[in-house]
C-alpha positions, 0 to 999 in steps of 0.5 A: 881567367878560366880555372881547371874547374871551369874547363873540366865542366865545359869538357863534361858538358861536351862529352854529355852532348856527344853521348846524347847526340849520335850526329855529334862527332869529335871534330864538331865537339872540338869546335864547340869546346873552343866556342865555349871557351871564347864565350866565357871571355865574351861574358866578361866583356858583356858584364863590363859593358852592362855595368857601364851602361847601368852607370851611364843612366845616372846622366838621364837621372840628373837631367830629369831632376834638373827639369823639375819645377819644384826640386827637392833638396836631394834633387839639388844635391844630386850628381851623375858621379856614378858615371862621371868619375875617373874609374868608369870613364877609364873603362868606358874609354878603353879602346880595346874594350870598345872594339870587343864590344862592337865586334861582338855586336853588344853596341846594337844588341844590348837591351838598354831599357833593361840597363835603365831599369836596373839603375832605377832600382839601384838608385833607391838603395841606401848605399847609393843615396849615401854615396850621392850625399857625400864627397867622394874620391876613387876609393868611394867610387870603387866601393859603390861600383862594386856594390852596384855590380853586386846589385846587378848580379842579384837582379833578374834583368841583369841575369836575363841579359846574360842568359839571352846572349850566352847559355853558359852564364850560370856555369861561367858566373863565378869565374866571370864575376871574379874577373870583373871585380879584379878589373874594377879594382885595377881602375884607372889603368893606362894600358888599354890592353889590360883586358887581355889578361883575362883572355883564356890561358893556353895552358889551362884551356889547351894543354889541360882542358882540350887534351882532357876532352880529346883523350877521354873521347878517344880513350872511351873504351879503354877507360871503361875497361879500367872502371868496370872492375871497380863498380862491384855490384853496379852495372855500368850501363845503368849508371847515370850518364853524368856519373860515368862521364865524370868517372871516365874524365877522372880516370883519364886525368889520373893516367894522362896528367902526371903533375896533377895529384890523384887526390886533387882529381878525386876532390874536383870530380866529387865537387862537380858531381855535387852540382851536376849529378844526383844527390848520391853521386858524390859519395858514389864517385868518391868511392869508385875513384878511390878504388880506381886510384889504388888499383891503378897505382898498384898496376903501374897505370898511374905514374905521377911526377913531382910532389905527391905520387898518390896525393 
């Protein structure tokens, strides 16, 4: 579920916390790293839970329309198929997902009033009205569920729910959204444990992410020695904190991860700088890392295996 980009960002944020908080030691930083990794999967579960709850509001909508003394033609036509279809039911009845929802307390902490309001807003859209009026099969249900999920992601109340539960929502948003969309497209499935496919992968979060954070922390002084000669007229103490952290992480990655091409590393940290540092940082990071790469290749500090020694 988590990409290398995602764990680089998590490692960067923890390294920033260590830099700003003298009381935060390596042991606590490691604990926070693992907690942030788990939070991404929890957000995935919460997204599925909220989507199901929003869809379930179609039941109350149906009952309300049935109770009208003078129902419109649309009221008579209306059904709760947004909720009573094989796809959403398959998701709702997934035993493992339900265990996760209960263990995380979402069954009690979820703001169902927000879910109802999201549904009410969605029920006015052209997509939903057209869906109600036509005869539907699974592809139609999927198309509408994906549209509903798109609507949710753009809804302030939905984002409030996510941010109230997990402060990492904005950072994890893209990877969680991708996982939820993949899940919806798989439905219905017979294997209740399919959600485990979206649990954090050991290779990405442990062999890469955790080691990247740990090696950057432990090698701080040596990494700075490698970086400083490439700064030219820049004083390392006057650099933006995030920029220095990114330079140290990238240098650590150059040295310690032999299978990752150097140009991949540079591109990744330049992109991260675009989103998390100053407007000029991406060009600065790109220039410095290019010099570090060339100097370290010449000195033999960087040793790559496989394709692309200096790619």
